[in-house]
C-alpha positions in Angstrom: -65.0 -12.4 -33.3 -66.2 -12.9 -30.0 -70.0 -12.4 -29.5 -72.2 -10.5 -27.6 -74.3 -11.6 -25.0 -78.2 -10.1 -24.1 -76.0 -7.8 -21.5 -73.5 -6.6 -24.0 -70.5 -8.3 -22.5 -67.9 -10.3 -24.4 -69.1 -13.7 -24.8 -66.2 -15.6 -23.7 -66.6 -12.9 -19.9 -67.2 -15.0 -17.1 -70.6 -14.8 -16.4 -72.2 -11.5 -14.7 -72.8 -11.5 -10.6 -75.6 -9.5 -10.0 -77.4 -9.3 -6.7 -81.1 -7.8 -6.1 -82.4 -5.9 -2.9 -86.2 -6.0 -2.5 -88.4 -6.5 -0.7 -91.1 -7.1 -2.3 -91.8 -10.7 -3.1 -93.5 -10.3 -6.3 -90.7 -8.0 -7.5 -88.3 -9.7 -6.4 -89.0 -12.9 -7.9 -90.0 -10.8 -11.5 -86.7 -9.4 -11.6 -84.4 -12.2 -10.7 -86.8 -14.6 -13.1 -85.9 -13.0 -15.7 -82.3 -11.2 -15.4 -81.0 -15.5 -14.9 -83.1 -16.5 -18.3 -80.5 -13.7 -19.2 -77.4 -15.6 -18.2 -76.7 -13.5 -15.2 -76.3 -15.3 -11.6 -78.6 -13.3 -9.6 -78.6 -13.3 -5.9 -81.9 -12.3 -4.1 -82.3 -10.1 -0.2 -84.9 -8.5 0.8 -82.9 -6.4 3.5 -80.7 -3.5 4.2 -79.0 -5.9 7.0 -78.9 -8.8 4.6 -77.1 -7.2 1.6 -74.7 -5.6 3.8 -73.8 -9.1 5.1 -73.8 -10.3 1.4 -71.5 -8.2 0.1 -68.9 -7.8 3.5 -69.0 -11.7 3.2 -66.2 -11.6 0.2 -69.3 -13.0 -2.9 -67.9 -10.2 -5.2 -71.5 -8.9 -7.4 -70.6 -7.0 -10.1 -73.8 -4.6 -9.7 -76.1 -4.0 -7.0 -79.9 -3.7 -7.9 -81.5 -1.2 -4.7 -84.8 -1.0 -3.9 -85.4 2.6 -2.6 -87.0 1.6 0.4 -86.3 -1.5 2.9 -87.7 -2.4 5.6 -84.8 -1.7 7.9 -83.9 1.8 6.4 -83.3 2.6 2.3 -81.1 1.8 -0.6 -78.6 5.0 1.1 -78.5 3.2 3.7 -76.6 0.4 2.2 -74.4 2.3 0.2 -73.7 4.7 3.0 -72.2 0.9 4.9 -70.3 -0.4 2.1 -68.3 3.2 1.5 -67.2 3.0 4.9 -66.0 -0.5 5.2 -64.2 0.6 1.3 -66.7 -2.0 -0.3 -67.8 0.2 -3.6 -70.1 -1.6 -6.1 -72.3 -0.4 -9.1 -76.1 0.4 -8.3 -79.5 0.8 -10.6 -81.4 2.9 -8.2 -85.2 0.9 -8.2 -88.8 3.4 -6.7 -92.1 3.7 -6.7 -91.6 7.2 -5.4 -89.1 9.1 -7.8 -89.0 12.5 -7.5 -86.2 14.7 -8.7 -84.2 14.9 -5.8 -83.9 11.9 -5.5 -82.4 11.2 -8.6 -79.9 13.8 -7.7 -78.5 12.5 -4.8 -78.9 9.4 -6.4 -76.4 10.1 -9.1 -74.3 12.0 -6.4 -73.9 8.7 -4.8 -72.8 7.2 -8.1 -76.1 5.4 -9.8 -76.0 4.3 -12.3 -79.0 5.6 -13.5 -82.7 5.5 -11.6 -85.5 3.1 -12.9 -89.6 3.6 -11.4 -91.7 1.1 -10.9 -93.3 -0.7 -12.6 -89.4 -1.6 -13.7 -89.6 -2.2 -17.9 -86.8 -5.2 -17.7 -85.3 -4.8 -20.7 -84.4 -1.9 -20.0 -82.6 -2.4 -16.0 -80.4 -5.9 -18.5 -79.3 -3.1 -20.3 -78.1 -1.0 -18.1 -76.3 -4.0 -15.6 -75.0 -4.8 -19.1 -73.7 -1.0 -18.9 -72.7 -1.1 -15.5 -70.9 -4.8 -16.1 -68.7 -3.8 -18.7 -68.1 -0.5 -17.3 -66.8 -2.1 -14.3 -64.7 -4.8 -15.4 -62.9 -1.7 -18.2 -62.4 0.3 -15.0 -61.2 -2.8 -13.5 -58.7 -3.9 -16.2 -57.3 -0.1 -17.1 -57.0 0.5 -13.2 -55.1 -2.8 -11.8 -52.6 -3.0 -15.0 -52.3 -0.1 -17.6 -49.0 1.6 -17.3 -49.6 4.7 -17.6 -46.4 6.6 -18.4 -43.5 4.3 -17.1 -41.2 2.7 -19.0 -41.6 -1.4 -20.2 -39.6 -3.4 -18.1 -37.6 -4.2 -20.4 -36.3 -1.9 -23.1 -33.3 -2.4 -24.1 -31.3 -5.1 -25.9 -28.6 -6.7 -23.5 -27.9 -9.8 -21.8 -30.0 -8.7 -18.5 -33.4 -7.2 -20.7 -33.1 -10.1 -22.6 -32.6 -12.7 -19.6 -35.1 -10.6 -18.2 -37.9 -10.9 -20.4 -37.5 -14.7 -20.8 -37.9 -15.3 -17.7 -40.6 -12.7 -16.4 -42.4 -14.7 -19.9 -42.6 -17.7 -18.1 -43.3 -16.8 -14.6 -46.1 -15.2 -16.2 -47.7 -18.2 -17.8 -47.3 -19.8 -14.2 -49.8 -19.4 -11.0 -47.0 -19.7 -8.7 -45.7 -17.0 -6.0 -42.9 -15.2 -7.5 -40.5 -13.0 -5.8 -38.9 -10.1 -7.1 -35.6 -8.3 -5.9 -33.9 -5.2 -6.8 -32.6 -1.8 -5.6 -35.2 1.1 -5.0 -36.2 2.6 -7.9 -35.3 -0.7 -10.9 -39.0 -1.1 -11.9 -40.0 -4.1 -9.1 -43.8 -2.7 -9.1 -43.8 -2.4 -12.9 -42.5 -5.8 -13.6 -45.4 -7.3 -11.1 -47.8 -5.4 -13.0 -46.4 -7.3 -15.9 -46.7 -10.5 -14.9 -50.3 -9.5 -13.6 -51.1 -8.0 -16.9 -50.1 -11.0 -19.1 -50.6 -13.5 -17.2 -54.4 -15.7 -16.8 -55.8 -12.8 -14.2 -55.3 -10.3 -16.1 -58.9 -9.7 -16.0 -59.4 -9.7 -12.3 -57.5 -7.1 -9.4 -54.0 -6.4 -9.3 -54.7 -5.4 -5.1 -50.5 -3.4 -4.2 -49.7 -3.7 -1.0 -47.2 -1.6 0.7 -45.9 -3.8 3.4 -43.6 -1.1 5.0 -46.4 1.3 5.8 -48.5 -1.3 7.5 -48.3 -0.3 11.4 -48.3 -3.0 13.9 -51.7 -2.6 15.2 -53.2 -2.0 11.6 -51.8 -4.8 9.6 -53.6 -7.7 10.3 -57.1 -6.0 10.0 -55.6 -4.4 6.4 -54.4 -7.2 4.9 -56.7 -9.9 6.0 -60.7 -7.8 7.1 -61.8 -7.1 10.7 -65.7 -8.3 12.0 -67.7 -6.0 13.2 -66.7 -5.6 17.3 -63.7 -6.9 16.4 -61.9 -4.1 19.1 -62.3 -1.2 20.1 -64.2 1.2 17.0 -64.7 -1.1 14.7 -67.9 -0.5 14.4 -68.8 -2.5 10.8 -66.8 -5.4 9.4 -64.0 -4.2 6.8 -62.8 -6.4 3.4 -59.1 -7.1 3.4 -56.6 -6.4 1.0 -56.4 -10.2 0.2 -60.0 -10.8 -0.2 -60.3 -7.8 -2.7 -57.5 -9.3 -4.3 -59.7 -12.3 -4.2 -58.9 -14.3 -8.1 -56.9 -11.6 -9.2 -53.1 -11.1 -7.8 -51.7 -9.5 -4.1 -48.7 -8.0 -4.8 -46.6 -7.5 -1.5 -44.3 -4.5 -2.3 -41.2 -4.6 0.4 -42.3 -7.7 1.9 -39.3 -8.0 4.4 -41.1 -5.4 6.6 -44.0 -7.3 7.1 -44.7 -7.9 10.6 -43.4 -11.4 11.9 -47.1 -11.6 13.9 -48.6 -12.0 10.5 -46.4 -14.0 8.6 -47.8 -17.0 9.4 -51.5 -15.8 8.3 -49.7 -15.1 4.7 -48.5 -18.1 4.6 -52.0 -20.2 5.9 -53.3 -18.1 2.4 -50.1 -19.5 0.2 -50.7 -23.1 1.6 -53.8 -23.5 2.2 -55.7 -21.0 0.0 -57.7 -19.4 3.1 -57.8 -17.0 6.0 -60.1 -15.4 9.2 -60.9 -11.7 9.3 -60.1 -10.4 12.9 -63.0 -11.2 14.7 -63.7 -14.4 13.7 -63.4 -17.9 13.8 -64.5 -18.8 10.4 -62.2 -20.0 7.3 -62.9 -18.3 4.3 -61.3 -19.9 0.9 -59.4 -16.6 -1.2 -57.9 -17.4 -4.6 -55.2 -15.3 -5.2 -52.2 -15.4 -6.4 -48.9 -13.8 -4.7 -46.6 -11.2 -6.1 -43.4 -10.3 -3.8 -40.7 -7.7 -4.1 -37.8 -6.2 -1.7 -34.9 -4.3 -1.9 -33.1 -6.5 0.7 -31.6 -10.0 1.0 -34.2 -11.8 2.4 -32.3 -15.1 3.3 -30.5 -12.8 5.4 -33.1 -11.7 7.1 -34.1 -15.3 7.5 -31.0 -15.9 9.4 -31.3 -13.3 11.8 -34.8 -14.9 12.6 -36.6 -11.3 11.1 -38.4 -13.9 8.0 -40.0 -16.9 8.3 -38.0 -19.2 6.4 -40.7 -21.0 5.4 -42.6 -17.8 4.0 -39.7 -17.0 2.6 -39.5 -20.4 0.3 -43.3 -20.7 -0.9 -42.5 -16.7 -1.8 -39.4 -17.7 -3.9 -40.8 -20.4 -5.6 -39.1 -18.3 -8.8 -37.2 -15.6 -7.7 -36.7 -12.2 -10.9 -33.6 -10.1 -9.9 -34.0 -6.6 -11.5 -30.8 -5.0 -12.3 -29.6 -1.4 -11.7 -29.3 0.8 -14.6 -25.7 0.8 -14.0 -25.4 -2.6 -14.7 -26.9 -2.4 -18.2 -25.5 0.8 -19.5 -25.2 -0.9 -23.0 -29.8 -0.2 -22.1 -29.8 3.0 -21.4 -30.4 4.7 -25.0 -33.7 2.9 -25.7 -34.7 3.4 -21.9 -34.7 7.2 -22.1 -36.3 7.5 -25.3 -39.0 4.8 -24.3 -39.6 7.6 -21.7 -39.6 10.5 -23.3 -42.0 9.3 -25.0 -44.1 7.8 -22.5 -43.5 11.7 -21.1 -45.4 13.2 -23.7 -42.5 14.6 -24.7 -43.2 16.5 -28.8 -41.6 13.5 -30.9 -39.7 16.1 -32.6 -37.9 16.8 -29.6 -34.5 15.7 -29.6 -31.3 14.6 -27.5 -28.7 16.7 -28.2 -24.6 14.8 -28.5 -24.1 16.5 -24.6 -27.6 15.3 -23.1 -26.9 12.3 -24.0 -23.5 11.9 -22.7 -24.4 13.4 -19.2 -27.0 10.7 -19.4 -24.4 8.4 -20.3 -22.0 9.0 -17.2 -24.2 9.0 -14.2 -24.5 6.3 -12.0 -27.5 6.6 -11.6 -28.1 5.7 -7.5 -32.0 6.2 -8.3 -32.2 3.8 -11.2 -34.5 4.6 -13.6 -37.0 5.7 -10.6 -34.7 9.1 -10.8 -33.7 8.8 -14.6 -37.7 9.3 -15.1 -37.5 12.7 -12.7 -34.1 13.9 -14.2 -36.0 14.0 -18.0 -38.8 15.5 -16.6 -37.3 18.2 -15.8 -35.2 18.2 -18.9 -38.3 18.3 -21.1 -39.5 21.6 -19.0 -36.2 22.9 -19.2 -35.4 22.9 -22.8 -35.8 25.6 -25.5 -36.1 24.7 -29.3 -36.2 21.7 -30.6 -33.3 19.9 -28.5 -32.4 18.6 -24.7 -29.2 20.2 -24.0 -26.4 19.2 -21.7 -27.1 22.2 -19.3 -30.7 21.2 -19.8 -30.4 17.7 -18.1 -29.5 18.2 -14.0 -29.0 15.7 -11.3 -30.4 15.7 -7.8 -28.0 17.5 -5.3 -28.5 14.2 -2.7 -27.4 12.0 -6.0 -23.4 14.2 -6.0 -21.2 12.7 -3.7 -22.2 13.1 -0.2 -20.0 15.3 2.2 -18.7 13.9 5.7 -20.0 16.8 8.3 -16.6 17.7 10.1 -18.5 15.8 13.9 -18.3 12.7 11.4 -15.0 13.2 10.3 -13.2 9.7 9.9 -16.3 7.9 11.5 -17.1 4.9 9.1 -20.7 4.2 7.9 -21.9 1.6 10.9 -20.2 4.3 13.0 -22.3 7.4 12.3 -25.5 4.3 11.9 -24.6 3.6 15.0 -24.9 7.2 16.3 -27.9 7.8 14.9 -30.1 4.8 16.1 -28.7 5.2 19.8 -29.8 9.0 19.5 -33.2 7.9 18.9 -33.5 4.9 21.6 -32.5 7.8 23.7 -35.5 9.9 22.7 -37.7 7.3 22.7 -36.5 6.1 26.2 -34.7 2.9 24.9 -38.9 2.3 23.5 -37.8 0.5 19.8 -40.8 0.9 18.4 -41.0 4.9 18.9 -37.7 5.0 17.7 -38.5 2.9 14.3 -41.1 5.7 14.0 -39.2 8.7 14.7 -36.2 7.4 12.4 -38.8 6.4 9.7 -38.6 3.1 9.1 -40.1 -0.7 10.1 -40.1 -1.7 13.6 -38.9 -4.8 11.7 -36.0 -3.3 9.9 -34.8 -1.3 13.3 -34.4 -4.7 15.1 -32.3 -6.4 11.6 -30.0 -3.2 12.3 -29.4 -3.2 15.7 -29.0 -7.3 15.8 -26.1 -6.2 13.6 -24.7 -3.8 14.7 -24.4 -5.8 17.7 -22.3 -8.7 15.9 -20.2 -6.3 14.5 -19.6 -5.4 18.3 -18.8 -9.0 19.2 -16.5 -9.8 15.8 -14.6 -6.5 17.4 -13.8 -7.8 20.6 -13.0 -11.6 19.2 
């Protein structure tokens, strides 16, 4: 059985990291000496400015001990700046000026406790122990617990077995990995599984939707920024790469990553360092990168939309998640698993006509669509069984009817007409056209290049 430290955390856990912010040298020295003797890694500062700078430098303290009044502000000055920079750290407030009003405000701001000077050091140690343990548990569960999800390898079919065996080896490694598969197959779920079953499972899992990052903000979102890096940047900001320090950075739809930041991501992979926007200093970072895409990245490389060197680094190991239509033998097991995660009554049965209807469907939306259909079926079901009439598919998954105006045209013809209309409406501005179409700029460039190549081949 693993022992517990004086802080209350498991003995095999990393040493807790605490920042003490106190302007009284004697009080600060007493607190730090006591905590260090109890096995805590302590850093000490005496002002708001120093505390903010320390937290935003990527030092990642797990808990703060904050004096209420400081030379350049108060504890809430620090908390406000950290909140604006997306850096939320549990804290205990220490004050010689205790009042009910102050305690209420501190609790509203998220304080674990408010202690009055002179501080009873064993009490402070206990509060810090609770903060550290709670924070680590929250990280563990918020980043790796798969709520209401089907496990990635449910089923006994060959595809599920092969994916399970490969994923186990990839999880044990610390190398980059690329997950490929259609939309809805569970790429994010598999990425979380790799994190949960790897050496970094107790550290953050940070998910980035590359398709949702605008060109203007993508660099500062990923790598952070320094104060004054650009107009309106009044505060330094932690980037998502830095937030994933010691953990896993998951880049969903990595093929849509803006070309301007691809070299910077390559530097993280090769040199384990990066620069914030507006900073000349390189910062070290320790992350494992897992990426996912529903597109053919090799084709994007050939089209000049994705860097070849970045592609080769990301695809050290590639895990291909098959669509549901290619693993029909696993469908009954997946359905049972999903019904259980949806909280369906254990006595709720699946009638034979409902099961047949589910097994015959092609599932273009894969597991995501299956879950949606089952959720509705559970709601519609009456009695103790889901029947055929309870299984209702989205209209969008049925065979689409081609409007009369497009009769006789190919999909490429229709896509070309839609893109040309968007470009006309945007005055030829590609970025605005991409925005109106609801696709990333890089995807629109890819489509335009493919259509142009189709024109050339037809003219030959």
